[in-house]
C-alpha positions as CSV (number, residue, x, y, z in Angstrom):
1,M,-17.8,-24.6,45.3
2,A,-14.0,-25.6,43.7
3,K,-14.4,-26.2,40.0
4,R,-17.1,-24.7,38.2
5,Y,-16.7,-26.9,35.4
6,Q,-16.8,-30.7,35.3
7,D,-16.0,-33.2,32.3
8,K,-19.2,-35.7,31.2
9,E,-17.2,-38.7,32.6
10,Y,-17.2,-37.3,35.8
11,A,-20.1,-36.2,35.8
12,K,-21.4,-39.9,34.7
13,Q,-19.8,-41.7,37.2
14,L,-20.9,-39.0,39.8
15,L,-24.5,-39.2,38.8
16,N,-24.1,-43.2,38.3
17,I,-26.3,-42.4,34.6
18,T,-25.6,-43.6,30.7
19,E,-24.6,-41.7,27.8
20,K,-28.1,-42.0,26.6
21,Q,-29.5,-40.8,29.9
22,L,-26.9,-37.5,30.1
23,Y,-27.6,-37.1,26.5
24,R,-31.6,-36.6,27.5
25,A,-30.9,-34.4,30.6
26,E,-28.6,-32.0,28.2
27,R,-31.8,-31.5,25.7
28,K,-34.4,-31.4,28.3
29,A,-32.1,-28.7,30.1
30,K,-31.5,-26.7,26.8
31,E,-35.2,-26.8,26.1
32,R,-36.2,-25.7,29.7
33,H,-33.3,-23.7,30.6
34,P,-32.2,-21.8,27.1
35,L,-30.7,-19.0,29.1
36,E,-28.4,-21.0,30.9
37,D,-24.8,-21.9,29.8
38,W,-24.4,-25.0,31.7
39,I,-22.5,-26.8,28.8
40,F,-19.3,-26.3,27.7
41,V,-17.7,-27.7,24.6
42,R,-14.2,-27.5,23.8
43,H,-12.7,-28.4,20.4
44,P,-8.5,-29.1,20.8
45,L,-6.3,-29.6,18.3
46,N,-6.0,-32.9,18.7
47,G,-9.6,-33.3,16.8
48,E,-11.2,-34.8,20.3
49,T,-14.3,-33.3,21.7
50,I,-14.4,-32.5,25.1
51,V,-17.5,-31.4,27.0
52,Y,-17.9,-29.8,30.9
53,Y,-20.7,-29.7,32.6
54,H,-20.8,-26.8,35.3
55,Q,-21.9,-27.6,38.9
56,Q,-25.2,-25.9,38.5
57,F,-26.4,-28.4,35.7
58,I,-25.2,-31.4,37.5
59,K,-27.1,-30.3,40.7
60,W,-30.0,-29.9,38.2
61,I,-29.9,-33.5,37.2
62,K,-29.8,-34.9,40.2
63,E,-32.3,-32.3,42.3
64,V,-35.0,-31.6,39.4
65,Y,-34.4,-34.0,36.1
66,L,-34.0,-37.6,38.2
67,V,-36.7,-37.1,40.5
68,C,-39.8,-38.5,39.0
69,D,-41.8,-38.2,42.5
70,K,-42.8,-34.8,42.4
71,Y,-44.3,-32.1,39.9
72,Y,-41.2,-30.7,38.0
73,L,-41.9,-27.6,38.1
74,D,-42.3,-27.6,41.8
75,L,-38.8,-28.8,41.5
76,E,-37.1,-26.0,38.9
77,I,-38.8,-23.6,41.1
78,L,-37.3,-24.9,44.5
79,F,-34.3,-25.5,42.6
80,F,-33.8,-21.8,41.5
81,E,-34.7,-20.3,44.7
82,N,-32.0,-22.6,46.5
83,L,-29.6,-21.5,43.7
84,I,-30.7,-18.0,44.3
85,S,-30.1,-18.0,48.2
86,E,-26.8,-19.8,47.7
87,I,-25.4,-16.9,45.3
88,V,-26.4,-14.5,47.7
89,N,-24.8,-16.1,50.3
90,E,-21.6,-16.8,48.8
91,F,-21.1,-13.3,47.0
92,N,-22.6,-10.9,49.8
93,L,-25.4,-9.9,47.6
94,E,-28.6,-7.9,48.2
95,Y,-31.7,-9.4,47.2
96,K,-35.0,-8.6,48.2
97,P,-37.8,-11.5,47.1
98,L,-40.9,-10.6,45.3
99,E,-43.4,-8.0,47.4
100,Y,-46.9,-8.5,47.1
101,K,-49.8,-6.2,47.7
102,D,-53.7,-6.6,47.7
103,M,-55.2,-6.1,44.4
104,S,-58.2,-6.1,42.4
105,V,-59.0,-8.4,39.4
106,K,-58.4,-5.3,36.9
107,E,-55.0,-4.8,38.7
108,M,-54.5,-8.6,38.2
109,M,-54.8,-9.0,34.8
110,Q,-52.4,-5.8,34.3
111,Y,-49.6,-7.5,36.7
112,F,-50.2,-11.1,35.4
113,D,-50.9,-10.4,31.9
114,K,-54.2,-12.5,31.6
115,D,-57.6,-12.2,30.8
116,Y,-60.3,-11.9,32.9
117,G,-61.5,-15.8,32.9
118,S,-57.8,-16.7,33.6
119,I,-58.1,-14.6,36.4
120,R,-60.8,-15.6,37.9
121,L,-59.8,-19.2,37.7
122,A,-57.1,-18.7,39.2
123,I,-59.2,-17.2,42.1
124,Y,-61.3,-20.2,42.2
125,K,-58.6,-22.5,42.8
126,M,-56.6,-20.3,45.2
127,H,-60.0,-19.8,47.4
128,H,-60.5,-24.0,47.3
129,Q,-56.8,-24.2,48.1
130,Y,-57.1,-22.2,51.0
131,N,-59.2,-22.4,54.2
132,S,-58.5,-19.0,55.3
133,N,-60.5,-16.0,53.4
134,L,-58.1,-14.5,51.0
135,K,-60.4,-12.3,48.8
136,Y,-62.7,-9.2,50.2
137,Y,-64.7,-6.4,49.0
138,G,-63.0,-3.2,48.8
139,N,-65.0,0.2,47.4
140,E,-67.7,-2.3,45.5
141,T,-65.0,-4.3,43.6
142,L,-63.6,-8.0,44.6
143,M,-60.0,-7.7,46.4
144,I,-57.5,-10.3,46.6
145,K,-55.1,-10.5,49.9
146,A,-51.2,-10.4,49.2
147,E,-51.1,-13.4,50.3
148,G,-53.3,-14.8,48.2
149,I,-51.4,-12.8,44.9
150,K,-48.2,-14.7,46.3
151,W,-50.0,-18.0,46.4
152,I,-51.9,-17.2,42.7
153,N,-48.3,-16.4,40.7
154,E,-46.3,-19.2,42.4
155,K,-48.5,-22.1,42.7
156,Y,-51.1,-21.1,39.5
157,Y,-48.7,-19.3,36.9
158,R,-45.4,-21.5,37.7
159,K,-44.1,-21.1,34.2
160,S,-44.0,-17.2,34.7
161,Y,-42.8,-17.2,38.5
162,L,-39.8,-19.4,37.5
163,E,-39.1,-17.4,34.4
164,F,-38.5,-14.8,36.8
165,L,-36.1,-16.8,39.2
166,E,-34.3,-17.7,36.2
167,K,-33.8,-14.0,35.0
168,T,-32.9,-13.4,38.9
169,K,-30.5,-15.7,39.1
170,L,-28.8,-15.0,35.7
171,N,-28.8,-11.1,36.9
172,L,-27.5,-12.0,40.1
173,E,-24.4,-13.7,38.5
174,G,-23.8,-11.1,36.3
175,N,-25.7,-11.3,33.3
176,K,-28.0,-8.5,32.4
177,V,-31.4,-10.4,31.1
178,F,-34.1,-7.9,32.2
């Protein structure tokens, strides 16, 4: 990425959207991603206000905001996974994705910070989504395989996974978030 920020007029022409649509996209981005600093407002001495958008914001509008045929959380997750891989490749950083392990229901309650009913519902949905059996009994307790834990984290509890991805991206960029 040569230029990190582009002005508002360039963004409107590139995206082929109106001022009102761009304003709505700004509001939605601030609402969904309060930690991101994608919008830069400059007030020069002549009294004009100049708005600049980060390339990631313009890309977010193209790949997430303007796409209507898929669920927005799935698009957001894919967007941040792609951003993380771009940052890792561009700066030659070391990044290890989450590693999952087999867990019991009690361990899952602590890991996801959810109550028993929510975890059981997630297990039920996971079981009906997959044809293979991702649960088994060990020492008379219900255990979920690592692949099932991954599905529950990335497909059922998507909002918390998206927050994790966003914080990981910010940390890779040098902003210490967690």
